PDB file of N, CA, C and O in Angstrom:
ATOM      1  N   MET A   1      -3.513   4.836   6.771  1.00  0.00           N
ATOM      2  CA  MET A   1      -4.391   3.799   6.330  1.00  0.00           C
ATOM      3  C   MET A   1      -4.276   3.737   4.850  1.00  0.00           C
ATOM      4  O   MET A   1      -4.205   4.764   4.174  1.00  0.00           O
ATOM      5  N   ARG A   2      -4.255   2.483   4.314  1.00  0.00           N
ATOM      6  CA  ARG A   2      -4.270   2.240   2.872  1.00  0.00           C
ATOM      7  C   ARG A   2      -5.276   1.173   2.532  1.00  0.00           C
ATOM      8  O   ARG A   2      -5.527   0.255   3.311  1.00  0.00           O
ATOM      9  N   SER A   3      -5.842   1.308   1.362  1.00  0.00           N
ATOM     10  CA  SER A   3      -6.800   0.331   0.850  1.00  0.00           C
ATOM     11  C   SER A   3      -6.125  -0.565  -0.168  1.00  0.00           C
ATOM     12  O   SER A   3      -5.248  -0.144  -0.923  1.00  0.00           O
ATOM     13  N   ALA A   4      -6.582  -1.869  -0.164  1.00  0.00           N
ATOM     14  CA  ALA A   4      -5.949  -2.810  -1.097  1.00  0.00           C
ATOM     15  C   ALA A   4      -7.052  -3.829  -1.508  1.00  0.00           C
ATOM     16  O   ALA A   4      -8.043  -4.059  -0.814  1.00  0.00           O
ATOM     17  N   THR A   5      -6.790  -4.401  -2.672  1.00  0.00           N
ATOM     18  CA  THR A   5      -7.528  -5.556  -3.127  1.00  0.00           C
ATOM     19  C   THR A   5      -6.543  -6.673  -3.237  1.00  0.00           C
ATOM     20  O   THR A   5      -5.518  -6.545  -3.906  1.00  0.00           O
ATOM     21  N   MET A   6      -6.838  -7.764  -2.592  1.00  0.00           N
ATOM     22  CA  MET A   6      -6.036  -9.007  -2.718  1.00  0.00           C
ATOM     23  C   MET A   6      -6.708  -9.930  -3.637  1.00  0.00           C
ATOM     24  O   MET A   6      -7.863 -10.293  -3.412  1.00  0.00           O
ATOM     25  N   LEU A   7      -5.995 -10.362  -4.742  1.00  0.00           N
ATOM     26  CA  LEU A   7      -6.530 -11.298  -5.694  1.00  0.00           C
ATOM     27  C   LEU A   7      -6.070 -12.682  -5.196  1.00  0.00           C
ATOM     28  O   LEU A   7      -4.876 -12.941  -5.047  1.00  0.00           O
ATOM     29  N   ILE A   8      -7.041 -13.547  -4.949  1.00  0.00           N
ATOM     30  CA  ILE A   8      -6.790 -14.792  -4.268  1.00  0.00           C
ATOM     31  C   ILE A   8      -7.211 -16.012  -5.144  1.00  0.00           C
ATOM     32  O   ILE A   8      -8.334 -16.050  -5.645  1.00  0.00           O
ATOM     33  N   GLU A   9      -6.334 -16.969  -5.315  1.00  0.00           N
ATOM     34  CA  GLU A   9      -6.690 -18.176  -6.053  1.00  0.00           C
ATOM     35  C   GLU A   9      -7.072 -19.302  -5.075  1.00  0.00           C
ATOM     36  O   GLU A   9      -6.609 -19.348  -3.935  1.00  0.00           O
ATOM     37  N   GLY A  10      -7.918 -20.189  -5.558  1.00  0.00           N
ATOM     38  CA  GLY A  10      -8.280 -21.289  -4.765  1.00  0.00           C
ATOM     39  C   GLY A  10      -9.634 -21.156  -4.049  1.00  0.00           C
ATOM     40  O   GLY A  10     -10.149 -22.102  -3.454  1.00  0.00           O
ATOM     41  N   MET A  11     -10.173 -19.955  -4.133  1.00  0.00           N
ATOM     42  CA  MET A  11     -11.509 -19.711  -3.540  1.00  0.00           C
ATOM     43  C   MET A  11     -12.563 -20.128  -4.543  1.00  0.00           C
ATOM     44  O   MET A  11     -12.568 -19.638  -5.672  1.00  0.00           O
ATOM     45  N   THR A  12     -13.477 -21.044  -4.144  1.00  0.00           N
ATOM     46  CA  THR A  12     -14.471 -21.518  -5.090  1.00  0.00           C
ATOM     47  C   THR A  12     -15.920 -21.421  -4.591  1.00  0.00           C
ATOM     48  O   THR A  12     -16.860 -21.631  -5.357  1.00  0.00           O
ATOM     49  N   CYS A  13     -16.091 -21.107  -3.314  1.00  0.00           N
ATOM     50  CA  CYS A  13     -17.467 -21.141  -2.770  1.00  0.00           C
ATOM     51  C   CYS A  13     -17.573 -20.219  -1.595  1.00  0.00           C
ATOM     52  O   CYS A  13     -16.607 -19.580  -1.176  1.00  0.00           O
ATOM     53  N   GLY A  14     -18.829 -20.166  -1.049  1.00  0.00           N
ATOM     54  CA  GLY A  14     -19.085 -19.350   0.139  1.00  0.00           C
ATOM     55  C   GLY A  14     -18.295 -19.752   1.329  1.00  0.00           C
ATOM     56  O   GLY A  14     -17.962 -18.894   2.147  1.00  0.00           O
ATOM     57  N   GLY A  15     -17.955 -21.065   1.490  1.00  0.00           N
ATOM     58  CA  GLY A  15     -17.198 -21.514   2.592  1.00  0.00           C
ATOM     59  C   GLY A  15     -15.778 -20.948   2.518  1.00  0.00           C
ATOM     60  O   GLY A  15     -15.187 -20.651   3.556  1.00  0.00           O
ATOM     61  N   CYS A  16     -15.224 -20.794   1.325  1.00  0.00           N
ATOM     62  CA  CYS A  16     -13.917 -20.220   1.133  1.00  0.00           C
ATOM     63  C   CYS A  16     -13.946 -18.701   1.526  1.00  0.00           C
ATOM     64  O   CYS A  16     -13.023 -18.180   2.151  1.00  0.00           O
ATOM     65  N   VAL A  17     -15.003 -18.066   1.144  1.00  0.00           N
ATOM     66  CA  VAL A  17     -15.165 -16.636   1.524  1.00  0.00           C
ATOM     67  C   VAL A  17     -15.172 -16.511   3.035  1.00  0.00           C
ATOM     68  O   VAL A  17     -14.490 -15.635   3.567  1.00  0.00           O
ATOM     69  N   VAL A  18     -15.890 -17.324   3.731  1.00  0.00           N
ATOM     70  CA  VAL A  18     -15.991 -17.304   5.170  1.00  0.00           C
ATOM     71  C   VAL A  18     -14.660 -17.558   5.819  1.00  0.00           C
ATOM     72  O   VAL A  18     -14.288 -16.909   6.796  1.00  0.00           O
ATOM     73  N   SER A  19     -13.930 -18.533   5.249  1.00  0.00           N
ATOM     74  CA  SER A  19     -12.584 -18.834   5.776  1.00  0.00           C
ATOM     75  C   SER A  19     -11.590 -17.709   5.667  1.00  0.00           C
ATOM     76  O   SER A  19     -10.847 -17.416   6.604  1.00  0.00           O
ATOM     77  N   VAL A  20     -11.586 -17.062   4.474  1.00  0.00           N
ATOM     78  CA  VAL A  20     -10.635 -15.992   4.247  1.00  0.00           C
ATOM     79  C   VAL A  20     -11.029 -14.787   5.127  1.00  0.00           C
ATOM     80  O   VAL A  20     -10.159 -14.133   5.702  1.00  0.00           O
ATOM     81  N   LYS A  21     -12.346 -14.495   5.231  1.00  0.00           N
ATOM     82  CA  LYS A  21     -12.794 -13.352   6.055  1.00  0.00           C
ATOM     83  C   LYS A  21     -12.477 -13.586   7.499  1.00  0.00           C
ATOM     84  O   LYS A  21     -12.091 -12.655   8.205  1.00  0.00           O
ATOM     85  N   ARG A  22     -12.627 -14.787   7.955  1.00  0.00           N
ATOM     86  CA  ARG A  22     -12.353 -15.087   9.369  1.00  0.00           C
ATOM     87  C   ARG A  22     -10.873 -14.877   9.713  1.00  0.00           C
ATOM     88  O   ARG A  22     -10.568 -14.318  10.766  1.00  0.00           O
ATOM     89  N   VAL A  23      -9.940 -15.316   8.839  1.00  0.00           N
ATOM     90  CA  VAL A  23      -8.580 -15.164   9.163  1.00  0.00           C
ATOM     91  C   VAL A  23      -8.082 -13.685   9.075  1.00  0.00           C
ATOM     92  O   VAL A  23      -7.270 -13.227   9.879  1.00  0.00           O
ATOM     93  N   LEU A  24      -8.598 -13.002   8.090  1.00  0.00           N
ATOM     94  CA  LEU A  24      -8.202 -11.591   7.925  1.00  0.00           C
ATOM     95  C   LEU A  24      -8.810 -10.746   9.004  1.00  0.00           C
ATOM     96  O   LEU A  24      -8.159  -9.790   9.427  1.00  0.00           O
ATOM     97  N   GLU A  25      -9.988 -11.007   9.482  1.00  0.00           N
ATOM     98  CA  GLU A  25     -10.546 -10.210  10.558  1.00  0.00           C
ATOM     99  C   GLU A  25      -9.741 -10.268  11.828  1.00  0.00           C
ATOM    100  O   GLU A  25      -9.825  -9.349  12.643  1.00  0.00           O
ATOM    101  N   ARG A  26      -8.983 -11.285  12.025  1.00  0.00           N
ATOM    102  CA  ARG A  26      -8.147 -11.480  13.179  1.00  0.00           C
ATOM    103  C   ARG A  26      -6.812 -10.795  13.133  1.00  0.00           C
ATOM    104  O   ARG A  26      -6.104 -10.798  14.139  1.00  0.00           O
ATOM    105  N   VAL A  27      -6.418 -10.193  11.998  1.00  0.00           N
ATOM    106  CA  VAL A  27      -5.136  -9.591  11.821  1.00  0.00           C
ATOM    107  C   VAL A  27      -5.253  -8.129  12.371  1.00  0.00           C
ATOM    108  O   VAL A  27      -6.056  -7.333  11.883  1.00  0.00           O
ATOM    109  N   PRO A  28      -4.455  -7.823  13.362  1.00  0.00           N
ATOM    110  CA  PRO A  28      -4.476  -6.419  13.905  1.00  0.00           C
ATOM    111  C   PRO A  28      -4.133  -5.430  12.804  1.00  0.00           C
ATOM    112  O   PRO A  28      -3.168  -5.633  12.067  1.00  0.00           O
ATOM    113  N   GLY A  29      -4.911  -4.366  12.687  1.00  0.00           N
ATOM    114  CA  GLY A  29      -4.658  -3.356  11.688  1.00  0.00           C
ATOM    115  C   GLY A  29      -5.544  -3.458  10.461  1.00  0.00           C
ATOM    116  O   GLY A  29      -5.552  -2.544   9.636  1.00  0.00           O
ATOM    117  N   VAL A  30      -6.324  -4.593  10.310  1.00  0.00           N
ATOM    118  CA  VAL A  30      -7.155  -4.759   9.169  1.00  0.00           C
ATOM    119  C   VAL A  30      -8.533  -4.188   9.565  1.00  0.00           C
ATOM    120  O   VAL A  30      -9.064  -4.486  10.635  1.00  0.00           O
ATOM    121  N   SER A  31      -9.098  -3.345   8.648  1.00  0.00           N
ATOM    122  CA  SER A  31     -10.472  -2.795   8.871  1.00  0.00           C
ATOM    123  C   SER A  31     -11.164  -2.817   7.538  1.00  0.00           C
ATOM    124  O   SER A  31     -10.571  -3.150   6.512  1.00  0.00           O
ATOM    125  N   GLU A  32     -12.452  -2.450   7.568  1.00  0.00           N
ATOM    126  CA  GLU A  32     -13.277  -2.287   6.358  1.00  0.00           C
ATOM    127  C   GLU A  32     -13.056  -3.490   5.371  1.00  0.00           C
ATOM    128  O   GLU A  32     -12.725  -3.291   4.202  1.00  0.00           O
ATOM    129  N   LEU A  33     -13.248  -4.724   5.880  1.00  0.00           N
ATOM    130  CA  LEU A  33     -12.960  -5.919   5.142  1.00  0.00           C
ATOM    131  C   LEU A  33     -14.269  -6.348   4.380  1.00  0.00           C
ATOM    132  O   LEU A  33     -15.381  -6.351   4.909  1.00  0.00           O
ATOM    133  N   SER A  34     -14.019  -6.699   3.117  1.00  0.00           N
ATOM    134  CA  SER A  34     -15.082  -7.258   2.213  1.00  0.00           C
ATOM    135  C   SER A  34     -14.431  -8.371   1.445  1.00  0.00           C
ATOM    136  O   SER A  34     -13.387  -8.183   0.820  1.00  0.00           O
ATOM    137  N   VAL A  35     -15.067  -9.575   1.490  1.00  0.00           N
ATOM    138  CA  VAL A  35     -14.432 -10.725   0.862  1.00  0.00           C
ATOM    139  C   VAL A  35     -15.540 -11.338  -0.097  1.00  0.00           C
ATOM    140  O   VAL A  35     -16.707 -11.444   0.280  1.00  0.00           O
ATOM    141  N   GLU A  36     -15.136 -11.717  -1.293  1.00  0.00           N
ATOM    142  CA  GLU A  36     -15.969 -12.463  -2.267  1.00  0.00           C
ATOM    143  C   GLU A  36     -15.059 -13.432  -2.888  1.00  0.00           C
ATOM    144  O   GLU A  36     -13.839 -13.352  -2.752  1.00  0.00           O
ATOM    145  N   VAL A  37     -15.673 -14.393  -3.600  1.00  0.00           N
ATOM    146  CA  VAL A  37     -14.838 -15.425  -4.301  1.00  0.00           C
ATOM    147  C   VAL A  37     -13.820 -14.717  -5.159  1.00  0.00           C
ATOM    148  O   VAL A  37     -14.156 -13.905  -6.021  1.00  0.00           O
ATOM    149  N   GLY A  38     -12.575 -15.041  -4.907  1.00  0.00           N
ATOM    150  CA  GLY A  38     -11.415 -14.558  -5.731  1.00  0.00           C
ATOM    151  C   GLY A  38     -10.809 -13.298  -5.247  1.00  0.00           C
ATOM    152  O   GLY A  38      -9.780 -12.918  -5.805  1.00  0.00           O
ATOM    153  N   GLU A  39     -11.333 -12.573  -4.245  1.00  0.00           N
ATOM    154  CA  GLU A  39     -10.661 -11.325  -3.808  1.00  0.00           C
ATOM    155  C   GLU A  39     -11.164 -10.915  -2.453  1.00  0.00           C
ATOM    156  O   GLU A  39     -12.252 -11.264  -1.995  1.00  0.00           O
ATOM    157  N   ALA A  40     -10.286 -10.144  -1.846  1.00  0.00           N
ATOM    158  CA  ALA A  40     -10.632  -9.508  -0.568  1.00  0.00           C
ATOM    159  C   ALA A  40     -10.253  -8.045  -0.685  1.00  0.00           C
ATOM    160  O   ALA A  40      -9.153  -7.696  -1.114  1.00  0.00           O
ATOM    161  N   ARG A  41     -11.196  -7.195  -0.289  1.00  0.00           N
ATOM    162  CA  ARG A  41     -10.910  -5.709  -0.258  1.00  0.00           C
ATOM    163  C   ARG A  41     -10.810  -5.267   1.216  1.00  0.00           C
ATOM    164  O   ARG A  41     -11.661  -5.574   2.050  1.00  0.00           O
ATOM    165  N   LEU A  42      -9.766  -4.561   1.472  1.00  0.00           N
ATOM    166  CA  LEU A  42      -9.567  -4.203   2.907  1.00  0.00           C
ATOM    167  C   LEU A  42      -8.800  -2.900   3.029  1.00  0.00           C
ATOM    168  O   LEU A  42      -8.114  -2.453   2.110  1.00  0.00           O
ATOM    169  N   THR A  43      -8.949  -2.312   4.210  1.00  0.00           N
ATOM    170  CA  THR A  43      -8.135  -1.154   4.569  1.00  0.00           C
ATOM    171  C   THR A  43      -7.301  -1.597   5.697  1.00  0.00           C
ATOM    172  O   THR A  43      -7.747  -2.263   6.631  1.00  0.00           O
ATOM    173  N   VAL A  44      -6.023  -1.193   5.584  1.00  0.00           N
ATOM    174  CA  VAL A  44      -5.080  -1.630   6.654  1.00  0.00           C
ATOM    175  C   VAL A  44      -4.264  -0.437   7.211  1.00  0.00           C
ATOM    176  O   VAL A  44      -4.016   0.540   6.505  1.00  0.00           O
ATOM    177  N   ASP A  45      -3.869  -0.541   8.449  1.00  0.00           N
ATOM    178  CA  ASP A  45      -3.026   0.391   9.122  1.00  0.00           C
ATOM    179  C   ASP A  45      -1.607  -0.096   8.916  1.00  0.00           C
ATOM    180  O   ASP A  45      -1.219  -1.145   9.429  1.00  0.00           O
ATOM    181  N   ASP A  46      -0.813   0.695   8.139  1.00  0.00           N
ATOM    182  CA  ASP A  46       0.533   0.265   7.813  1.00  0.00           C
ATOM    183  C   ASP A  46       1.425   0.105   9.049  1.00  0.00           C
ATOM    184  O   ASP A  46       2.408  -0.635   9.022  1.00  0.00           O
ATOM    185  N   ALA A  47       1.077   0.798  10.117  1.00  0.00           N
ATOM    186  CA  ALA A  47       1.907   0.739  11.359  1.00  0.00           C
ATOM    187  C   ALA A  47       1.720  -0.561  12.055  1.00  0.00           C
ATOM    188  O   ALA A  47       2.525  -0.944  12.904  1.00  0.00           O
ATOM    189  N   LEU A  48       0.596  -1.296  11.686  1.00  0.00           N
ATOM    190  CA  LEU A  48       0.286  -2.561  12.470  1.00  0.00           C
ATOM    191  C   LEU A  48       0.464  -3.826  11.591  1.00  0.00           C
ATOM    192  O   LEU A  48       0.679  -4.913  12.127  1.00  0.00           O
ATOM    193  N   VAL A  49       0.377  -3.697  10.275  1.00  0.00           N
ATOM    194  CA  VAL A  49       0.452  -4.938   9.449  1.00  0.00           C
ATOM    195  C   VAL A  49       1.143  -4.612   8.147  1.00  0.00           C
ATOM    196  O   VAL A  49       1.066  -3.496   7.634  1.00  0.00           O
ATOM    197  N   THR A  50       1.846  -5.654   7.610  1.00  0.00           N
ATOM    198  CA  THR A  50       2.565  -5.562   6.347  1.00  0.00           C
ATOM    199  C   THR A  50       1.865  -6.388   5.305  1.00  0.00           C
ATOM    200  O   THR A  50       1.047  -7.250   5.628  1.00  0.00           O
ATOM    201  N   GLU A  51       2.200  -6.115   3.989  1.00  0.00           N
ATOM    202  CA  GLU A  51       1.668  -6.901   2.960  1.00  0.00           C
ATOM    203  C   GLU A  51       2.105  -8.409   3.118  1.00  0.00           C
ATOM    204  O   GLU A  51       1.327  -9.331   2.872  1.00  0.00           O
ATOM    205  N   ALA A  52       3.328  -8.586   3.521  1.00  0.00           N
ATOM    206  CA  ALA A  52       3.847  -9.944   3.735  1.00  0.00           C
ATOM    207  C   ALA A  52       2.951 -10.712   4.753  1.00  0.00           C
ATOM    208  O   ALA A  52       2.602 -11.877   4.563  1.00  0.00           O
ATOM    209  N   ALA A  53       2.617 -10.003   5.808  1.00  0.00           N
ATOM    210  CA  ALA A  53       1.820 -10.675   6.871  1.00  0.00           C
ATOM    211  C   ALA A  53       0.423 -10.996   6.358  1.00  0.00           C
ATOM    212  O   ALA A  53      -0.117 -12.045   6.709  1.00  0.00           O
ATOM    213  N   LEU A  54      -0.197 -10.119   5.526  1.00  0.00           N
ATOM    214  CA  LEU A  54      -1.494 -10.378   4.963  1.00  0.00           C
ATOM    215  C   LEU A  54      -1.421 -11.622   4.010  1.00  0.00           C
ATOM    216  O   LEU A  54      -2.290 -12.494   4.033  1.00  0.00           O
ATOM    217  N   ARG A  55      -0.356 -11.656   3.186  1.00  0.00           N
ATOM    218  CA  ARG A  55      -0.211 -12.777   2.246  1.00  0.00           C
ATOM    219  C   ARG A  55      -0.049 -14.083   3.058  1.00  0.00           C
ATOM    220  O   ARG A  55      -0.670 -15.098   2.742  1.00  0.00           O
ATOM    221  N   GLN A  56       0.765 -14.040   4.073  1.00  0.00           N
ATOM    222  CA  GLN A  56       1.038 -15.226   4.877  1.00  0.00           C
ATOM    223  C   GLN A  56      -0.235 -15.707   5.598  1.00  0.00           C
ATOM    224  O   GLN A  56      -0.445 -16.915   5.712  1.00  0.00           O
ATOM    225  N   THR A  57      -1.074 -14.803   6.079  1.00  0.00           N
ATOM    226  CA  THR A  57      -2.309 -15.167   6.717  1.00  0.00           C
ATOM    227  C   THR A  57      -3.207 -15.916   5.778  1.00  0.00           C
ATOM    228  O   THR A  57      -3.767 -16.956   6.126  1.00  0.00           O
ATOM    229  N   VAL A  58      -3.344 -15.379   4.567  1.00  0.00           N
ATOM    230  CA  VAL A  58      -4.282 -16.007   3.573  1.00  0.00           C
ATOM    231  C   VAL A  58      -3.718 -17.344   3.140  1.00  0.00           C
ATOM    232  O   VAL A  58      -4.478 -18.298   2.974  1.00  0.00           O
ATOM    233  N   GLU A  59      -2.369 -17.450   2.944  1.00  0.00           N
ATOM    234  CA  GLU A  59      -1.769 -18.705   2.516  1.00  0.00           C
ATOM    235  C   GLU A  59      -1.790 -19.751   3.568  1.00  0.00           C
ATOM    236  O   GLU A  59      -1.898 -20.928   3.224  1.00  0.00           O
ATOM    237  N   ARG A  60      -1.694 -19.423   4.830  1.00  0.00           N
ATOM    238  CA  ARG A  60      -1.884 -20.365   5.903  1.00  0.00           C
ATOM    239  C   ARG A  60      -3.257 -20.954   5.899  1.00  0.00           C
ATOM    240  O   ARG A  60      -3.442 -22.091   6.333  1.00  0.00           O
ATOM    241  N   ALA A  61      -4.230 -20.215   5.419  1.00  0.00           N
ATOM    242  CA  ALA A  61      -5.611 -20.661   5.385  1.00  0.00           C
ATOM    243  C   ALA A  61      -5.875 -21.560   4.168  1.00  0.00           C
ATOM    244  O   ALA A  61      -6.994 -22.042   3.995  1.00  0.00           O
ATOM    245  N   GLY A  62      -4.860 -21.789   3.327  1.00  0.00           N
ATOM    246  CA  GLY A  62      -4.929 -22.755   2.251  1.00  0.00           C
ATOM    247  C   GLY A  62      -5.166 -22.126   0.896  1.00  0.00           C
ATOM    248  O   GLY A  62      -5.486 -22.847  -0.050  1.00  0.00           O
ATOM    249  N   PHE A  63      -5.026 -20.807   0.750  1.00  0.00           N
ATOM    250  CA  PHE A  63      -5.284 -20.110  -0.520  1.00  0.00           C
ATOM    251  C   PHE A  63      -3.988 -19.462  -0.995  1.00  0.00           C
ATOM    252  O   PHE A  63      -3.040 -19.309  -0.225  1.00  0.00           O
ATOM    253  N   GLU A  64      -3.960 -19.088  -2.259  1.00  0.00           N
ATOM    254  CA  GLU A  64      -2.799 -18.450  -2.788  1.00  0.00           C
ATOM    255  C   GLU A  64      -3.051 -17.012  -3.258  1.00  0.00           C
ATOM    256  O   GLU A  64      -3.967 -16.761  -4.041  1.00  0.00           O
ATOM    257  N   VAL A  65      -2.250 -16.092  -2.785  1.00  0.00           N
ATOM    258  CA  VAL A  65      -2.447 -14.692  -3.102  1.00  0.00           C
ATOM    259  C   VAL A  65      -1.677 -14.413  -4.392  1.00  0.00           C
ATOM    260  O   VAL A  65      -0.449 -14.477  -4.422  1.00  0.00           O
ATOM    261  N   ASP A  66      -2.409 -14.109  -5.440  1.00  0.00           N
ATOM    262  CA  ASP A  66      -1.757 -13.811  -6.737  1.00  0.00           C
ATOM    263  C   ASP A  66      -1.178 -12.410  -6.750  1.00  0.00           C
ATOM    264  O   ASP A  66      -0.078 -12.186  -7.254  1.00  0.00           O
ATOM    265  N   GLU A  67      -1.925 -11.465  -6.191  1.00  0.00           N
ATOM    266  CA  GLU A  67      -1.491 -10.046  -6.311  1.00  0.00           C
ATOM    267  C   GLU A  67      -2.196  -9.256  -5.237  1.00  0.00           C
ATOM    268  O   GLU A  67      -3.343  -9.530  -4.883  1.00  0.00           O
ATOM    269  N   VAL A  68      -1.455  -8.228  -4.702  1.00  0.00           N
ATOM    270  CA  VAL A  68      -2.086  -7.250  -3.839  1.00  0.00           C
ATOM    271  C   VAL A  68      -2.014  -5.880  -4.604  1.00  0.00           C
ATOM    272  O   VAL A  68      -0.924  -5.398  -4.914  1.00  0.00           O
ATOM    273  N   VAL A  69      -3.152  -5.293  -4.887  1.00  0.00           N
ATOM    274  CA  VAL A  69      -3.220  -4.054  -5.613  1.00  0.00           C
ATOM    275  C   VAL A  69      -3.612  -2.885  -4.624  1.00  0.00           C
ATOM    276  O   VAL A  69      -4.739  -2.830  -4.132  1.00  0.00           O
ATOM    277  N   TRP A  70      -2.703  -2.028  -4.376  1.00  0.00           N
ATOM    278  CA  TRP A  70      -2.882  -0.920  -3.438  1.00  0.00           C
ATOM    279  C   TRP A  70      -3.590   0.264  -4.139  1.00  0.00           C
ATOM    280  O   TRP A  70      -3.135   0.706  -5.194  1.00  0.00           O
ATOM    281  N   ALA A  71      -4.622   0.746  -3.605  1.00  0.00           N
ATOM    282  CA  ALA A  71      -5.416   1.842  -4.160  1.00  0.00           C
ATOM    283  C   ALA A  71      -4.847   3.172  -3.921  1.00  0.00           C
ATOM    284  O   ALA A  71      -5.034   4.071  -4.740  1.00  0.00           O
ATOM    285  N   ASN A  72      -4.131   3.364  -2.799  1.00  0.00           N
ATOM    286  CA  ASN A  72      -3.565   4.689  -2.463  1.00  0.00           C
ATOM    287  C   ASN A  72      -2.329   4.494  -1.617  1.00  0.00           C
ATOM    288  O   ASN A  72      -2.033   3.399  -1.139  1.00  0.00           O
ATOM    289  N   GLY A  73      -1.611   5.606  -1.446  1.00  0.00           N
ATOM    290  CA  GLY A  73      -0.476   5.572  -0.516  1.00  0.00           C
ATOM    291  C   GLY A  73       0.725   5.115  -1.207  1.00  0.00           C
ATOM    292  O   GLY A  73       1.790   5.017  -0.596  1.00  0.00           O
TER     293      GLY A  73
END
């Protein structure tokens, strides 16, 4: 398991937070998810999900991932 902070552009309100949270909650391997305007903090199981898949999920929801900062691993 690894923790990451995703820096996300295009999030401006509570509705954006709900949208990003909803799509990331559905990704197998994502746990301990916290979303606020401009970022998502999450823990992921590397065996189940890749950084590219996380980026693609957020981008499909209409937002841009600027950076993924890994806390450990």
